[in-house]
N, CA, C and O atoms as a Tripos MOL2 file, in Angstrom:
@<TRIPOS>MOLECULE
protein
  176   175    44     0     0
PROTEIN
NO_CHARGES

@<TRIPOS>ATOM
      1 N          44.4100 -157.3300   -6.4730 N.3       1 UNK1
      2 CA         43.9150 -156.8690   -7.7740 C.3       1 UNK1
      3 C          44.1330 -157.9330   -8.8490 C.2       1 UNK1
      4 O          43.2700 -158.1620   -9.6960 O.2       1 UNK1
      5 N          45.2880 -158.5710   -8.8000 N.am      2 UNK2
      6 CA         45.6000 -159.5970   -9.7950 C.3       2 UNK2
      7 C          44.6520 -160.7890   -9.6640 C.2       2 UNK2
      8 O          44.2430 -161.3790  -10.6640 O.2       2 UNK2
      9 N          44.3020 -161.1430   -8.4000 N.am      3 UNK3
     10 CA         43.3640 -162.2530   -8.1790 C.3       3 UNK3
     11 C          42.0060 -161.9200   -8.7680 C.2       3 UNK3
     12 O          41.3640 -162.7850   -9.3620 O.2       3 UNK3
     13 N          41.5530 -160.6700   -8.6150 N.am      4 UNK4
     14 CA         40.2690 -160.2310   -9.1620 C.3       4 UNK4
     15 C          40.2540 -160.3650  -10.6850 C.2       4 UNK4
     16 O          39.2840 -160.8580  -11.2600 O.2       4 UNK4
     17 N          41.3310 -159.9230  -11.3320 N.am      5 UNK5
     18 CA         41.4430 -160.0040  -12.7910 C.3       5 UNK5
     19 C          41.4560 -161.4710  -13.2260 C.2       5 UNK5
     20 O          40.8370 -161.8270  -14.2280 O.2       5 UNK5
     21 N          42.1580 -162.3180  -12.4770 N.am      6 UNK6
     22 CA         42.2210 -163.7450  -12.7860 C.3       6 UNK6
     23 C          40.8410 -164.3880  -12.6660 C.2       6 UNK6
     24 O          40.4480 -165.1860  -13.5180 O.2       6 UNK6
     25 N          40.1010 -164.0370  -11.6030 N.am      7 UNK7
     26 CA         38.7360 -164.5570  -11.4140 C.3       7 UNK7
     27 C          37.8170 -164.0820  -12.5300 C.2       7 UNK7
     28 O          37.0090 -164.8560  -13.0430 O.2       7 UNK7
     29 N          37.9360 -162.8190  -12.9060 N.am      8 UNK8
     30 CA         37.1090 -162.2430  -13.9630 C.3       8 UNK8
     31 C          37.3850 -162.9350  -15.2960 C.2       8 UNK8
     32 O          36.4550 -163.2650  -16.0320 O.2       8 UNK8
     33 N          38.6670 -163.1540  -15.6050 N.am      9 UNK9
     34 CA         39.0380 -163.8470  -16.8360 C.3       9 UNK9
     35 C          38.5030 -165.2760  -16.8230 C.2       9 UNK9
     36 O          38.0370 -165.7720  -17.8490 O.2       9 UNK9
     37 N          38.5650 -165.9340  -15.6820 N.am     10 UNK10
     38 CA         38.0380 -167.2840  -15.5470 C.3      10 UNK10
     39 C          36.5360 -167.3250  -15.7760 C.2      10 UNK10
     40 O          36.0330 -168.2320  -16.4400 O.2      10 UNK10
     41 N          35.8120 -166.3430  -15.2280 N.am     11 UNK11
     42 CA         34.3590 -166.2810  -15.3960 C.3      11 UNK11
     43 C          33.9900 -166.0420  -16.8550 C.2      11 UNK11
     44 O          33.0790 -166.6800  -17.3820 O.2      11 UNK11
     45 N          34.6950 -165.1290  -17.5030 N.am     12 UNK12
     46 CA         34.4480 -164.8440  -18.9260 C.3      12 UNK12
     47 C          34.7280 -166.0920  -19.7620 C.2      12 UNK12
     48 O          33.9670 -166.4200  -20.6720 O.2      12 UNK12
     49 N          35.8150 -166.7780  -19.4490 N.am     13 UNK13
     50 CA         36.1640 -168.0080  -20.1700 C.3      13 UNK13
     51 C          35.0930 -169.0860  -19.9820 C.2      13 UNK13
     52 O          34.7300 -169.7770  -20.9340 O.2      13 UNK13
     53 N          34.5830 -169.2280  -18.7360 N.am     14 UNK14
     54 CA         33.5310 -170.2150  -18.4600 C.3      14 UNK14
     55 C          32.2690 -169.9090  -19.2600 C.2      14 UNK14
     56 O          31.6590 -170.8190  -19.8220 O.2      14 UNK14
     57 N          31.8700 -168.6370  -19.3180 N.am     15 UNK15
     58 CA         30.6820 -168.2410  -20.0770 C.3      15 UNK15
     59 C          30.9060 -168.5140  -21.5630 C.2      15 UNK15
     60 O          30.0100 -169.0070  -22.2490 O.2      15 UNK15
     61 N          32.1000 -168.1920  -22.0590 N.am     16 UNK16
     62 CA         32.4390 -168.4420  -23.4600 C.3      16 UNK16
     63 C          32.3670 -169.9290  -23.7890 C.2      16 UNK16
     64 O          31.8330 -170.3110  -24.8300 O.2      16 UNK16
     65 N          32.9060 -170.7780  -22.8960 N.am     17 UNK17
     66 CA         32.8570 -172.2300  -23.1060 C.3      17 UNK17
     67 C          31.4200 -172.7350  -23.0840 C.2      17 UNK17
     68 O          31.0650 -173.6300  -23.8500 O.2      17 UNK17
     69 N          30.5840 -172.1610  -22.2020 N.am     18 UNK18
     70 CA         29.1690 -172.5360  -22.1420 C.3      18 UNK18
     71 C          28.4940 -172.2480  -23.4800 C.2      18 UNK18
     72 O          27.7600 -173.0880  -24.0000 O.2      18 UNK18
     73 N          28.7400 -171.0620  -24.0380 N.am     19 UNK19
     74 CA         28.1710 -170.7210  -25.3480 C.3      19 UNK19
     75 C          28.6930 -171.6500  -26.4420 C.2      19 UNK19
     76 O          27.9400 -172.0540  -27.3280 O.2      19 UNK19
     77 N          29.9760 -171.9870  -26.3810 N.am     20 UNK20
     78 CA         30.5550 -172.9000  -27.3760 C.3      20 UNK20
     79 C          29.8810 -174.2650  -27.3270 C.2      20 UNK20
     80 O          29.5190 -174.8220  -28.3640 O.2      20 UNK20
     81 N          29.7120 -174.8040  -26.1200 N.am     21 UNK21
     82 CA         29.0550 -176.1000  -25.9780 C.3      21 UNK21
     83 C          27.6000 -176.0200  -26.4290 C.2      21 UNK21
     84 O          27.0910 -176.9460  -27.0600 O.2      21 UNK21
     85 N          26.9240 -174.8990  -26.1010 N.am     22 UNK22
     86 CA         25.5260 -174.7210  -26.5000 C.3      22 UNK22
     87 C          25.3880 -174.7210  -28.0190 C.2      22 UNK22
     88 O          24.5420 -175.4210  -28.5750 O.2      22 UNK22
     89 N          26.2350 -173.9250  -28.6880 N.am     23 UNK23
     90 CA         26.1590 -173.8520  -30.1520 C.3      23 UNK23
     91 C          26.5710 -175.1700  -30.8070 C.2      23 UNK23
     92 O          26.0010 -175.5550  -31.8280 O.2      23 UNK23
     93 N          27.5480 -175.8580  -30.2350 N.am     24 UNK24
     94 CA         27.9320 -177.1680  -30.7670 C.3      24 UNK24
     95 C          26.7630 -178.1380  -30.6520 C.2      24 UNK24
     96 O          26.5070 -178.9120  -31.5740 O.2      24 UNK24
     97 N          26.0520 -178.1010  -29.5280 N.am     25 UNK25
     98 CA         24.8770 -178.9480  -29.3480 C.3      25 UNK25
     99 C          23.7720 -178.6100  -30.3220 C.2      25 UNK25
    100 O          23.1410 -179.5010  -30.8900 O.2      25 UNK25
    101 N          23.5340 -177.3090  -30.5200 N.am     26 UNK26
    102 CA         22.5020 -176.8780  -31.4750 C.3      26 UNK26
    103 C          22.8430 -177.3690  -32.8780 C.2      26 UNK26
    104 O          21.9670 -177.8410  -33.6030 O.2      26 UNK26
    105 N          24.1130 -177.2570  -33.2590 N.am     27 UNK27
    106 CA         24.5400 -177.6840  -34.5930 C.3      27 UNK27
    107 C          24.4240 -179.2050  -34.7310 C.2      27 UNK27
    108 O          23.9070 -179.7030  -35.7310 O.2      27 UNK27
    109 N          24.9050 -179.9380  -33.7240 N.am     28 UNK28
    110 CA         24.8750 -181.4060  -33.7920 C.3      28 UNK28
    111 C          23.4490 -181.9510  -33.8150 C.2      28 UNK28
    112 O          23.1840 -182.9530  -34.4790 O.2      28 UNK28
    113 N          22.5290 -181.3060  -33.0980 N.am     29 UNK29
    114 CA         21.1460 -181.7790  -33.0380 C.3      29 UNK29
    115 C          20.3130 -181.1580  -34.1560 C.2      29 UNK29
    116 O          19.5060 -181.8410  -34.7870 O.2      29 UNK29
    117 N          20.5100 -179.8600  -34.4000 N.am     30 UNK30
    118 CA         19.6540 -179.1300  -35.3300 C.3      30 UNK30
    119 C          19.8830 -179.4540  -36.7890 C.2      30 UNK30
    120 O          18.9260 -179.5620  -37.5570 O.2      30 UNK30
    121 N          21.1360 -179.6110  -37.1850 N.am     31 UNK31
    122 CA         21.4380 -179.8340  -38.6010 C.3      31 UNK31
    123 C          20.8550 -181.1560  -39.1140 C.2      31 UNK31
    124 O          20.2120 -181.1510  -40.1630 O.2      31 UNK31
    125 N          21.0500 -182.2920  -38.4210 N.am     32 UNK32
    126 CA         20.4260 -183.5340  -38.9140 C.3      32 UNK32
    127 C          18.8980 -183.4500  -38.9800 C.2      32 UNK32
    128 O          18.2900 -183.9460  -39.9280 O.2      32 UNK32
    129 N          18.2770 -182.8210  -37.9730 N.am     33 UNK33
    130 CA         16.8170 -182.6850  -37.9720 C.3      33 UNK33
    131 C          16.3720 -181.8040  -39.1350 C.2      33 UNK33
    132 O          15.3830 -182.1080  -39.8020 O.2      33 UNK33
    133 N          17.0990 -180.7160  -39.3800 N.am     34 UNK34
    134 CA         16.7970 -179.8220  -40.4950 C.3      34 UNK34
    135 C          16.9090 -180.5540  -41.8310 C.2      34 UNK34
    136 O          16.0380 -180.4260  -42.6930 O.2      34 UNK34
    137 N          17.9850 -181.3190  -41.9950 N.am     35 UNK35
    138 CA         18.1800 -182.0760  -43.2370 C.3      35 UNK35
    139 C          17.0980 -183.1390  -43.4170 C.2      35 UNK35
    140 O          16.6130 -183.3510  -44.5280 O.2      35 UNK35
    141 N          16.7240 -183.8010  -42.3350 N.am     36 UNK36
    142 CA         15.6630 -184.7970  -42.3760 C.3      36 UNK36
    143 C          14.3340 -184.1460  -42.7720 C.2      36 UNK36
    144 O          13.5810 -184.7060  -43.5680 O.2      36 UNK36
    145 N          14.0490 -182.9750  -42.2220 N.am     37 UNK37
    146 CA         12.8180 -182.2530  -42.5610 C.3      37 UNK37
    147 C          12.8180 -181.8560  -44.0340 C.2      37 UNK37
    148 O          11.7950 -181.9880  -44.7050 O.2      37 UNK37
    149 N          13.9340 -181.3780  -44.5390 N.am     38 UNK38
    150 CA         14.0400 -181.0200  -45.9590 C.3      38 UNK38
    151 C          13.8450 -182.2490  -46.8450 C.2      38 UNK38
    152 O          13.1750 -182.1790  -47.8750 O.2      38 UNK38
    153 N          14.4370 -183.3760  -46.4390 N.am     39 UNK39
    154 CA         14.3180 -184.6260  -47.1800 C.3      39 UNK39
    155 C          12.8550 -185.0560  -47.2960 C.2      39 UNK39
    156 O          12.3830 -185.3960  -48.3800 O.2      39 UNK39
    157 N          12.1390 -185.0360  -46.1570 N.am     40 UNK40
    158 CA         10.7320 -185.4260  -46.1720 C.3      40 UNK40
    159 C           9.8710 -184.4240  -46.9300 C.2      40 UNK40
    160 O           8.8710 -184.8000  -47.5420 O.2      40 UNK40
    161 N          10.2530 -183.1580  -46.8910 N.am     41 UNK41
    162 CA          9.5070 -182.1230  -47.6180 C.3      41 UNK41
    163 C           9.6120 -182.3520  -49.1310 C.2      41 UNK41
    164 O           8.6610 -182.1000  -49.8710 O.2      41 UNK41
    165 N          10.7650 -182.8250  -49.5770 N.am     42 UNK42
    166 CA         10.9670 -183.0640  -51.0080 C.3      42 UNK42
    167 C          10.1990 -184.2860  -51.5040 C.2      42 UNK42
    168 O           9.6410 -184.2670  -52.6010 O.2      42 UNK42
    169 N          10.1680 -185.3550  -50.6950 N.am     43 UNK43
    170 CA          9.6590 -186.6370  -51.1810 C.3      43 UNK43
    171 C           8.2470 -186.9830  -50.7010 C.2      43 UNK43
    172 O           7.6810 -187.9890  -51.1280 O.2      43 UNK43
    173 N           7.6740 -186.1610  -49.8190 N.am     44 UNK44
    174 CA          6.3150 -186.4400  -49.3450 C.3      44 UNK44
    175 C           5.3720 -185.2940  -49.6800 C.2      44 UNK44
    176 O           4.1850 -185.3550  -49.3570 O.2      44 UNK44
@<TRIPOS>BOND
     1     1     2 1
     2     2     3 1
     3     3     4 2
     4     3     5 am
     5     5     6 1
     6     6     7 1
     7     7     8 2
     8     7     9 am
     9     9    10 1
    10    10    11 1
    11    11    12 2
    12    11    13 am
    13    13    14 1
    14    14    15 1
    15    15    16 2
    16    15    17 am
    17    17    18 1
    18    18    19 1
    19    19    20 2
    20    19    21 am
    21    21    22 1
    22    22    23 1
    23    23    24 2
    24    23    25 am
    25    25    26 1
    26    26    27 1
    27    27    28 2
    28    27    29 am
    29    29    30 1
    30    30    31 1
    31    31    32 2
    32    31    33 am
    33    33    34 1
    34    34    35 1
    35    35    36 2
    36    35    37 am
    37    37    38 1
    38    38    39 1
    39    39    40 2
    40    39    41 am
    41    41    42 1
    42    42    43 1
    43    43    44 2
    44    43    45 am
    45    45    46 1
    46    46    47 1
    47    47    48 2
    48    47    49 am
    49    49    50 1
    50    50    51 1
    51    51    52 2
    52    51    53 am
    53    53    54 1
    54    54    55 1
    55    55    56 2
    56    55    57 am
    57    57    58 1
    58    58    59 1
    59    59    60 2
    60    59    61 am
    61    61    62 1
    62    62    63 1
    63    63    64 2
    64    63    65 am
    65    65    66 1
    66    66    67 1
    67    67    68 2
    68    67    69 am
    69    69    70 1
    70    70    71 1
    71    71    72 2
    72    71    73 am
    73    73    74 1
    74    74    75 1
    75    75    76 2
    76    75    77 am
    77    77    78 1
    78    78    79 1
    79    79    80 2
    80    79    81 am
    81    81    82 1
    82    82    83 1
    83    83    84 2
    84    83    85 am
    85    85    86 1
    86    86    87 1
    87    87    88 2
    88    87    89 am
    89    89    90 1
    90    90    91 1
    91    91    92 2
    92    91    93 am
    93    93    94 1
    94    94    95 1
    95    95    96 2
    96    95    97 am
    97    97    98 1
    98    98    99 1
    99    99   100 2
   100    99   101 am
   101   101   102 1
   102   102   103 1
   103   103   104 2
   104   103   105 am
   105   105   106 1
   106   106   107 1
   107   107   108 2
   108   107   109 am
   109   109   110 1
   110   110   111 1
   111   111   112 2
   112   111   113 am
   113   113   114 1
   114   114   115 1
   115   115   116 2
   116   115   117 am
   117   117   118 1
   118   118   119 1
   119   119   120 2
   120   119   121 am
   121   121   122 1
   122   122   123 1
   123   123   124 2
   124   123   125 am
   125   125   126 1
   126   126   127 1
   127   127   128 2
   128   127   129 am
   129   129   130 1
   130   130   131 1
   131   131   132 2
   132   131   133 am
   133   133   134 1
   134   134   135 1
   135   135   136 2
   136   135   137 am
   137   137   138 1
   138   138   139 1
   139   139   140 2
   140   139   141 am
   141   141   142 1
   142   142   143 1
   143   143   144 2
   144   143   145 am
   145   145   146 1
   146   146   147 1
   147   147   148 2
   148   147   149 am
   149   149   150 1
   150   150   151 1
   151   151   152 2
   152   151   153 am
   153   153   154 1
   154   154   155 1
   155   155   156 2
   156   155   157 am
   157   157   158 1
   158   158   159 1
   159   159   160 2
   160   159   161 am
   161   161   162 1
   162   162   163 1
   163   163   164 2
   164   163   165 am
   165   165   166 1
   166   166   167 1
   167   167   168 2
   168   167   169 am
   169   169   170 1
   170   170   171 1
   171   171   172 2
   172   171   173 am
   173   173   174 1
   174   174   175 1
   175   175   176 2
@<TRIPOS>SUBSTRUCTURE
     1 UNK1         2 RESIDUE 1 A UNK
     2 UNK2         6 RESIDUE 1 A UNK
     3 UNK3        10 RESIDUE 1 A UNK
     4 UNK4        14 RESIDUE 1 A UNK
     5 UNK5        18 RESIDUE 1 A UNK
     6 UNK6        22 RESIDUE 1 A UNK
     7 UNK7        26 RESIDUE 1 A UNK
     8 UNK8        30 RESIDUE 1 A UNK
     9 UNK9        34 RESIDUE 1 A UNK
    10 UNK10       38 RESIDUE 1 A UNK
    11 UNK11       42 RESIDUE 1 A UNK
    12 UNK12       46 RESIDUE 1 A UNK
    13 UNK13       50 RESIDUE 1 A UNK
    14 UNK14       54 RESIDUE 1 A UNK
    15 UNK15       58 RESIDUE 1 A UNK
    16 UNK16       62 RESIDUE 1 A UNK
    17 UNK17       66 RESIDUE 1 A UNK
    18 UNK18       70 RESIDUE 1 A UNK
    19 UNK19       74 RESIDUE 1 A UNK
    20 UNK20       78 RESIDUE 1 A UNK
    21 UNK21       82 RESIDUE 1 A UNK
    22 UNK22       86 RESIDUE 1 A UNK
    23 UNK23       90 RESIDUE 1 A UNK
    24 UNK24       94 RESIDUE 1 A UNK
    25 UNK25       98 RESIDUE 1 A UNK
    26 UNK26      102 RESIDUE 1 A UNK
    27 UNK27      106 RESIDUE 1 A UNK
    28 UNK28      110 RESIDUE 1 A UNK
    29 UNK29      114 RESIDUE 1 A UNK
    30 UNK30      118 RESIDUE 1 A UNK
    31 UNK31      122 RESIDUE 1 A UNK
    32 UNK32      126 RESIDUE 1 A UNK
    33 UNK33      130 RESIDUE 1 A UNK
    34 UNK34      134 RESIDUE 1 A UNK
    35 UNK35      138 RESIDUE 1 A UNK
    36 UNK36      142 RESIDUE 1 A UNK
    37 UNK37      146 RESIDUE 1 A UNK
    38 UNK38      150 RESIDUE 1 A UNK
    39 UNK39      154 RESIDUE 1 A UNK
    40 UNK40      158 RESIDUE 1 A UNK
    41 UNK41      162 RESIDUE 1 A UNK
    42 UNK42      166 RESIDUE 1 A UNK
    43 UNK43      170 RESIDUE 1 A UNK
    44 UNK44      174 RESIDUE 1 A UNK
């Protein structure tokens, strides 16, 4: 039973880390592109 709980906690942690990396990637890629788009929208 303890092994099952340990595996389940590990799986939940892996999914959580996947979401963290995904959102970090979205922020790192999306924010500069968004700012660049706003910049060009203002001056062009």
